[in-house]
N, CA, C and O atoms as a GROMACS GRO file, in nm:
protein
  364
    1MET      N    1   0.083  -0.117   0.000
    1MET     CA    2   0.000   0.000   0.000
    1MET      C    3   0.088   0.124   0.000
    1MET      O    4   0.189   0.130   0.071
    2ILE      N    5   0.050   0.221  -0.080
    2ILE     CA    6   0.123   0.347  -0.084
    2ILE      C    7   0.072   0.435   0.029
    2ILE      O    8  -0.048   0.449   0.049
    3THR      N    9   0.165   0.493   0.101
    3THR     CA   10   0.126   0.584   0.209
    3THR      C   11   0.174   0.724   0.177
    3THR      O   12   0.271   0.744   0.104
    4CYS      N   13   0.104   0.820   0.233
    4CYS     CA   14   0.137   0.960   0.211
    4CYS      C   15   0.128   1.031   0.346
    4CYS      O   16   0.022   1.027   0.409
    5PRO      N   17   0.235   1.095   0.391
    5PRO     CA   18   0.233   1.158   0.523
    5PRO      C   19   0.135   1.275   0.531
    5PRO      O   20   0.084   1.305   0.639
    6ASP      N   21   0.108   1.341   0.420
    6ASP     CA   22   0.018   1.456   0.420
    6ASP      C   23  -0.073   1.447   0.297
    6ASP      O   24  -0.051   1.519   0.199
    7PRO      N   25  -0.174   1.359   0.301
    7PRO     CA   26  -0.257   1.339   0.182
    7PRO      C   27  -0.338   1.464   0.149
    7PRO      O   28  -0.380   1.537   0.239
    8PRO      N   29  -0.361   1.488   0.021
    8PRO     CA   30  -0.442   1.604  -0.019
    8PRO      C   31  -0.588   1.582   0.019
    8PRO      O   32  -0.630   1.469   0.042
    9PRO      N   33  -0.666   1.689   0.027
    9PRO     CA   34  -0.807   1.674   0.061
    9PRO      C   35  -0.884   1.604  -0.051
    9PRO      O   36  -0.845   1.607  -0.168
   10VAL      N   37  -0.992   1.540  -0.014
   10VAL     CA   38  -1.080   1.475  -0.110
   10VAL      C   39  -1.212   1.551  -0.112
   10VAL      O   40  -1.270   1.578  -0.007
   11THR      N   41  -1.257   1.585  -0.231
   11THR     CA   42  -1.385   1.653  -0.247
   11THR      C   43  -1.475   1.565  -0.330
   11THR      O   44  -1.436   1.519  -0.438
   12VAL      N   45  -1.596   1.542  -0.283
   12VAL     CA   46  -1.693   1.464  -0.356
   12VAL      C   47  -1.807   1.557  -0.395
   12VAL      O   48  -1.865   1.624  -0.310
   13VAL      N   49  -1.838   1.561  -0.524
   13VAL     CA   50  -1.947   1.644  -0.574
   13VAL      C   51  -2.056   1.550  -0.624
   13VAL      O   52  -2.032   1.466  -0.711
   14LEU      N   53  -2.175   1.565  -0.569
   14LEU     CA   54  -2.288   1.483  -0.612
   14LEU      C   55  -2.381   1.567  -0.700
   14LEU      O   56  -2.403   1.685  -0.673
   15ASP      N   57  -2.433   1.505  -0.804
   15ASP     CA   58  -2.524   1.573  -0.895
   15ASP      C   59  -2.649   1.485  -0.910
   15ASP      O   60  -2.664   1.417  -1.012
   16PRO      N   61  -2.738   1.485  -0.810
   16PRO     CA   62  -2.852   1.394  -0.812
   16PRO      C   63  -2.948   1.418  -0.928
   16PRO      O   64  -3.023   1.327  -0.965
   17PHE      N   65  -2.947   1.537  -0.987
   17PHE     CA   66  -3.038   1.566  -1.098
   17PHE      C   67  -2.972   1.544  -1.234
   17PHE      O   68  -3.035   1.567  -1.337
   18ASP      N   69  -2.846   1.501  -1.234
   18ASP     CA   70  -2.773   1.471  -1.357
   18ASP      C   71  -2.779   1.588  -1.454
   18ASP      O   72  -2.807   1.571  -1.573
   19ASP      N   73  -2.752   1.707  -1.402
   19ASP     CA   74  -2.757   1.830  -1.480
   19ASP      C   75  -2.645   1.832  -1.584
   19ASP      O   76  -2.530   1.807  -1.551
   20ALA      N   77  -2.679   1.861  -1.708
   20ALA     CA   78  -2.580   1.859  -1.818
   20ALA      C   79  -2.466   1.957  -1.794
   20ALA      O   80  -2.352   1.926  -1.826
   21LEU      N   81  -2.495   2.074  -1.739
   21LEU     CA   82  -2.391   2.174  -1.713
   21LEU      C   83  -2.289   2.121  -1.612
   21LEU      O   84  -2.169   2.137  -1.631
   22HIS      N   85  -2.339   2.057  -1.505
   22HIS     CA   86  -2.248   2.001  -1.405
   22HIS      C   87  -2.168   1.884  -1.462
   22HIS      O   88  -2.049   1.869  -1.433
   23THR      N   89  -2.233   1.803  -1.544
   23THR     CA   90  -2.164   1.690  -1.606
   23THR      C   91  -2.051   1.738  -1.695
   23THR      O   92  -1.940   1.685  -1.689
   24ARG      N   93  -2.077   1.838  -1.778
   24ARG     CA   94  -1.972   1.892  -1.866
   24ARG      C   95  -1.857   1.950  -1.785
   24ARG      O   96  -1.740   1.930  -1.820
   25ALA      N   97  -1.889   2.020  -1.676
   25ALA     CA   98  -1.783   2.079  -1.593
   25ALA      C   99  -1.699   1.969  -1.529
   25ALA      O  100  -1.576   1.979  -1.524
   26ALA      N  101  -1.764   1.865  -1.480
   26ALA     CA  102  -1.690   1.754  -1.418
   26ALA      C  103  -1.602   1.683  -1.520
   26ALA      O  104  -1.488   1.649  -1.491
   27LEU      N  105  -1.655   1.660  -1.640
   27LEU     CA  106  -1.578   1.593  -1.744
   27LEU      C  107  -1.459   1.679  -1.788
   27LEU      O  108  -1.351   1.627  -1.814
   28ALA      N  109  -1.480   1.809  -1.794
   28ALA     CA  110  -1.370   1.899  -1.832
   28ALA      C  111  -1.261   1.901  -1.726
   28ALA      O  112  -1.144   1.922  -1.758
   29ALA      N  113  -1.299   1.880  -1.600
   29ALA     CA  114  -1.201   1.883  -1.490
   29ALA      C  115  -1.127   1.751  -1.474
   29ALA      O  116  -1.028   1.744  -1.402
   30HIS      N  117  -1.174   1.645  -1.541
   30HIS     CA  118  -1.113   1.512  -1.527
   30HIS      C  119  -0.968   1.516  -1.574
   30HIS      O  120  -0.940   1.538  -1.691
   31ASP      N  121  -0.876   1.495  -1.480
   31ASP     CA  122  -0.733   1.495  -1.511
   31ASP      C  123  -0.662   1.413  -1.404
   31ASP      O  124  -0.608   1.469  -1.308
   32PRO      N  125  -0.660   1.279  -1.420
   32PRO     CA  126  -0.600   1.194  -1.316
   32PRO      C  127  -0.456   1.232  -1.282
   32PRO      O  128  -0.416   1.221  -1.166
   33ALA      N  129  -0.378   1.277  -1.379
   33ALA     CA  130  -0.239   1.313  -1.353
   33ALA      C  131  -0.228   1.431  -1.257
   33ALA      O  132  -0.129   1.446  -1.185
   34ALA      N  133  -0.332   1.515  -1.257
   34ALA     CA  134  -0.334   1.631  -1.168
   34ALA      C  135  -0.410   1.602  -1.039
   34ALA      O  136  -0.426   1.690  -0.954
   35GLY      N  137  -0.456   1.478  -1.024
   35GLY     CA  138  -0.529   1.440  -0.903
   35GLY      C  139  -0.678   1.465  -0.908
   35GLY      O  140  -0.744   1.461  -0.805
   36ARG      N  141  -0.732   1.491  -1.028
   36ARG     CA  142  -0.876   1.514  -1.042
   36ARG      C  143  -0.937   1.401  -1.124
   36ARG      O  144  -0.891   1.370  -1.234
   37LEU      N  145  -1.039   1.339  -1.067
   37LEU     CA  146  -1.099   1.221  -1.129
   37LEU      C  147  -1.250   1.239  -1.136
   37LEU      O  148  -1.314   1.270  -1.036
   38THR      N  149  -1.305   1.218  -1.254
   38THR     CA  150  -1.451   1.221  -1.272
   38THR      C  151  -1.497   1.077  -1.286
   38THR      O  152  -1.454   1.007  -1.378
   39VAL      N  153  -1.583   1.033  -1.196
   39VAL     CA  154  -1.630   0.895  -1.193
   39VAL      C  155  -1.778   0.893  -1.229
   39VAL      O  156  -1.857   0.972  -1.177
   40HIS      N  157  -1.814   0.802  -1.319
   40HIS     CA  158  -1.954   0.781  -1.357
   40HIS      C  159  -2.004   0.657  -1.284
   40HIS      O  160  -1.978   0.545  -1.330
   41PRO      N  161  -2.075   0.672  -1.172
   41PRO     CA  162  -2.124   0.554  -1.102
   41PRO      C  163  -2.223   0.474  -1.186
   41PRO      O  164  -2.304   0.531  -1.259
   42THR      N  165  -2.215   0.343  -1.176
   42THR     CA  166  -2.308   0.258  -1.247
   42THR      C  167  -2.448   0.279  -1.191
   42THR      O  168  -2.468   0.265  -1.070
   43PRO      N  169  -2.545   0.313  -1.276
   43PRO     CA  170  -2.681   0.339  -1.227
   43PRO      C  171  -2.743   0.216  -1.161
   43PRO      O  172  -2.720   0.102  -1.203
   44GLY      N  173  -2.822   0.240  -1.059
   44GLY     CA  174  -2.898   0.135  -0.996
   44GLY      C  175  -2.821   0.043  -0.904
   44GLY      O  176  -2.870  -0.065  -0.870
   45THR      N  177  -2.702   0.082  -0.862
   45THR     CA  178  -2.625  -0.003  -0.771
   45THR      C  179  -2.588   0.076  -0.646
   45THR      O  180  -2.580   0.199  -0.649
   46ASP      N  181  -2.566   0.004  -0.539
   46ASP     CA  182  -2.516   0.066  -0.417
   46ASP      C  183  -2.397  -0.014  -0.363
   46ASP      O  184  -2.368  -0.013  -0.244
   47SER      N  185  -2.332  -0.084  -0.454
   47SER     CA  186  -2.221  -0.172  -0.418
   47SER      C  187  -2.089  -0.096  -0.418
   47SER      O  188  -2.058  -0.022  -0.512
   48THR      N  189  -2.010  -0.114  -0.312
   48THR     CA  190  -1.878  -0.052  -0.308
   48THR      C  191  -1.785  -0.117  -0.411
   48THR      O  192  -1.695  -0.052  -0.463
   49VAL      N  193  -1.807  -0.245  -0.439
   49VAL     CA  194  -1.726  -0.313  -0.541
   49VAL      C  195  -1.755  -0.250  -0.678
   49VAL      O  196  -1.663  -0.225  -0.755
   50CYS      N  197  -1.881  -0.225  -0.706
   50CYS     CA  198  -1.917  -0.163  -0.834
   50CYS      C  199  -1.857  -0.022  -0.843
   50CYS      O  200  -1.809   0.017  -0.949
   51LEU      N  201  -1.860   0.053  -0.734
   51LEU     CA  202  -1.799   0.186  -0.734
   51LEU      C  203  -1.649   0.176  -0.758
   51LEU      O  204  -1.591   0.259  -0.829
   52ALA      N  205  -1.585   0.076  -0.700
   52ALA     CA  206  -1.442   0.056  -0.722
   52ALA      C  207  -1.414   0.030  -0.871
   52ALA      O  208  -1.316   0.080  -0.925
   53TYR      N  209  -1.501  -0.048  -0.936
   53TYR     CA  210  -1.486  -0.072  -1.080
   53TYR      C  211  -1.504   0.057  -1.158
   53TYR      O  212  -1.434   0.081  -1.256
   54ASP      N  213  -1.598   0.141  -1.116
   54ASP     CA  214  -1.619   0.269  -1.183
   54ASP      C  215  -1.498   0.360  -1.169
   54ASP      O  216  -1.462   0.431  -1.263
   55VAL      N  217  -1.434   0.358  -1.052
   55VAL     CA  218  -1.311   0.436  -1.031
   55VAL      C  219  -1.200   0.383  -1.122
   55VAL      O  220  -1.129   0.461  -1.185
   56LEU      N  221  -1.186   0.252  -1.129
   56LEU     CA  222  -1.086   0.193  -1.219
   56LEU      C  223  -1.111   0.235  -1.363
   56LEU      O  224  -1.017   0.269  -1.435
   57ALA      N  225  -1.237   0.232  -1.405
   57ALA     CA  226  -1.270   0.271  -1.543
   57ALA      C  227  -1.234   0.417  -1.567
   57ALA      O  228  -1.183   0.451  -1.674
   58ALA      N  229  -1.261   0.505  -1.468
   58ALA     CA  230  -1.227   0.646  -1.482
   58ALA      C  231  -1.077   0.668  -1.492
   58ALA      O  232  -1.030   0.764  -1.552
   59LEU      N  233  -1.001   0.576  -1.432
   59LEU     CA  234  -0.855   0.583  -1.441
   59LEU      C  235  -0.801   0.520  -1.568
   59LEU      O  236  -0.680   0.521  -1.593
   60GLY      N  237  -0.892   0.463  -1.650
   60GLY     CA  238  -0.851   0.399  -1.775
   60GLY      C  239  -0.795   0.259  -1.754
   60GLY      O  240  -0.728   0.205  -1.842
   61LYS      N  241  -0.822   0.200  -1.639
   61LYS     CA  242  -0.774   0.065  -1.608
   61LYS      C  243  -0.874  -0.039  -1.655
   61LYS      O  244  -0.992  -0.007  -1.674
   62PRO      N  245  -0.830  -0.162  -1.675
   62PRO     CA  246  -0.924  -0.267  -1.716
   62PRO      C  247  -1.026  -0.295  -1.606
   62PRO      O  248  -0.993  -0.296  -1.487
   63VAL      N  249  -1.148  -0.318  -1.648
   63VAL     CA  250  -1.258  -0.348  -1.556
   63VAL      C  251  -1.310  -0.486  -1.591
   63VAL      O  252  -1.330  -0.517  -1.708
   64PRO      N  253  -1.333  -0.571  -1.489
   64PRO     CA  254  -1.387  -0.704  -1.518
   64PRO      C  255  -1.515  -0.698  -1.599
   64PRO      O  256  -1.594  -0.604  -1.586
   65SER      N  257  -1.535  -0.797  -1.682
   65SER     CA  258  -1.656  -0.801  -1.764
   65SER      C  259  -1.777  -0.828  -1.676
   65SER      O  260  -1.763  -0.868  -1.560
   66ALA      N  261  -1.895  -0.805  -1.731
   66ALA     CA  262  -2.019  -0.826  -1.656
   66ALA      C  263  -2.031  -0.969  -1.607
   66ALA      O  264  -2.090  -0.994  -1.501
   67VAL      N  265  -1.977  -1.064  -1.683
   67VAL     CA  266  -1.987  -1.205  -1.644
   67VAL      C  267  -1.909  -1.231  -1.516
   67VAL      O  268  -1.954  -1.307  -1.431
   68THR      N  269  -1.792  -1.170  -1.502
   68THR     CA  270  -1.709  -1.195  -1.384
   68THR      C  271  -1.742  -1.102  -1.268
   68THR      O  272  -1.680  -1.111  -1.162
   69ARG      N  273  -1.836  -1.014  -1.287
   69ARG     CA  274  -1.870  -0.918  -1.182
   69ARG      C  275  -1.983  -0.968  -1.093
   69ARG      O  276  -2.047  -0.889  -1.025
   70ALA      N  277  -2.007  -1.096  -1.093
   70ALA     CA  278  -2.104  -1.160  -1.002
   70ALA      C  279  -2.240  -1.094  -1.005
   70ALA      O  280  -2.298  -1.062  -0.901
   71GLY      N  281  -2.292  -1.075  -1.126
   71GLY     CA  282  -2.428  -1.024  -1.138
   71GLY      C  283  -2.440  -0.874  -1.136
   71GLY      O  284  -2.552  -0.822  -1.144
   72LEU      N  285  -2.329  -0.801  -1.125
   72LEU     CA  286  -2.339  -0.656  -1.129
   72LEU      C  287  -2.373  -0.612  -1.271
   72LEU      O  288  -2.337  -0.681  -1.367
   73PRO      N  289  -2.442  -0.500  -1.286
   73PRO     CA  290  -2.487  -0.459  -1.419
   73PRO      C  291  -2.372  -0.435  -1.516
   73PRO      O  292  -2.262  -0.398  -1.476
   74SER      N  293  -2.400  -0.457  -1.642
   74SER     CA  294  -2.301  -0.434  -1.747
   74SER      C  295  -2.279  -0.285  -1.766
   74SER      O  296  -2.370  -0.205  -1.744
   75ARG      N  297  -2.158  -0.248  -1.806
   75ARG     CA  298  -2.128  -0.108  -1.835
   75ARG      C  299  -2.165  -0.071  -1.979
   75ARG      O  300  -2.158   0.045  -2.017
   76ARG      N  301  -2.204  -0.171  -2.058
   76ARG     CA  302  -2.238  -0.144  -2.197
   76ARG      C  303  -2.354  -0.046  -2.206
   76ARG      O  304  -2.448  -0.053  -2.126
   77GLY      N  305  -2.347   0.044  -2.301
   77GLY     CA  306  -2.455   0.138  -2.324
   77GLY      C  307  -2.448   0.261  -2.235
   77GLY      O  308  -2.534   0.349  -2.243
   78ARG      N  309  -2.345   0.269  -2.149
   78ARG     CA  310  -2.333   0.384  -2.061
   78ARG      C  311  -2.245   0.490  -2.125
   78ARG      O  312  -2.162   0.461  -2.211
   79TRP      N  313  -2.264   0.613  -2.082
   79TRP     CA  314  -2.175   0.720  -2.123
   79TRP      C  315  -2.074   0.739  -2.012
   79TRP      O  316  -2.115   0.742  -1.896
   80PRO      N  317  -1.950   0.753  -2.037
   80PRO     CA  318  -1.886   0.745  -2.167
   80PRO      C  319  -1.857   0.600  -2.202
   80PRO      O  320  -1.834   0.518  -2.114
   81PRO      N  321  -1.857   0.569  -2.330
   81PRO     CA  322  -1.821   0.432  -2.368
   81PRO      C  323  -1.675   0.404  -2.334
   81PRO      O  324  -1.593   0.496  -2.334
   82PRO      N  325  -1.642   0.278  -2.305
   82PRO     CA  326  -1.504   0.245  -2.272
   82PRO      C  327  -1.408   0.292  -2.381
   82PRO      O  328  -1.435   0.275  -2.500
   83GLY      N  329  -1.296   0.349  -2.340
   83GLY     CA  330  -1.195   0.394  -2.434
   83GLY      C  331  -1.222   0.531  -2.492
   83GLY      O  332  -1.144   0.580  -2.574
   84SER      N  333  -1.332   0.596  -2.451
   84SER     CA  334  -1.363   0.727  -2.505
   84SER      C  335  -1.276   0.832  -2.438
   84SER      O  336  -1.203   0.803  -2.343
   85SER      N  337  -1.285   0.954  -2.488
   85SER     CA  338  -1.209   1.062  -2.427
   85SER      C  339  -1.280   1.114  -2.302
   85SER      O  340  -1.232   1.209  -2.239
   86ARG      N  341  -1.391   1.055  -2.267
   86ARG     CA  342  -1.469   1.091  -2.150
   86ARG      C  343  -1.523   1.233  -2.160
   86ARG      O  344  -1.541   1.300  -2.058
   87ARG      N  345  -1.549   1.277  -2.279
   87ARG     CA  346  -1.610   1.409  -2.298
   87ARG      C  347  -1.747   1.388  -2.362
   87ARG      O  348  -1.764   1.299  -2.446
   88PRO      N  349  -1.845   1.470  -2.323
   88PRO     CA  350  -1.978   1.453  -2.381
   88PRO      C  351  -1.978   1.495  -2.528
   88PRO      O  352  -1.892   1.570  -2.571
   89PRO      N  353  -2.075   1.445  -2.604
   89PRO     CA  354  -2.084   1.488  -2.743
   89PRO      C  355  -2.116   1.636  -2.750
   89PRO      O  356  -2.182   1.688  -2.660
   90PRO      N  357  -2.072   1.705  -2.855
   90PRO     CA  358  -2.102   1.848  -2.867
   90PRO      C  359  -2.251   1.870  -2.878
   90PRO      O  360  -2.323   1.789  -2.936
   91THR      N  361  -2.297   1.981  -2.824
   91THR     CA  362  -2.442   2.013  -2.831
   91THR      C  363  -2.466   2.136  -2.914
   91THR      O  364  -2.581   2.177  -2.930
   0.00000   0.00000   0.00000
């Protein structure tokens, strides 16, 4: 485990109404190298394992397929699609 003697603060922003303006701002701020991560939680789940997979996906890491995720919902059909630039389509 990596330890840090003085870890930076963590800020969590929730957007329960899925407002397009907030989504665009969050996607524009996504920059893992700078310590900013935009995570798209899988809809309809309250699993910490599923959230961990969503964090891995936001980091561009491989995520187990729906078959190996023990019944957790598939990520197919979600925005952003895997491998995308994680930016919304132009409006």
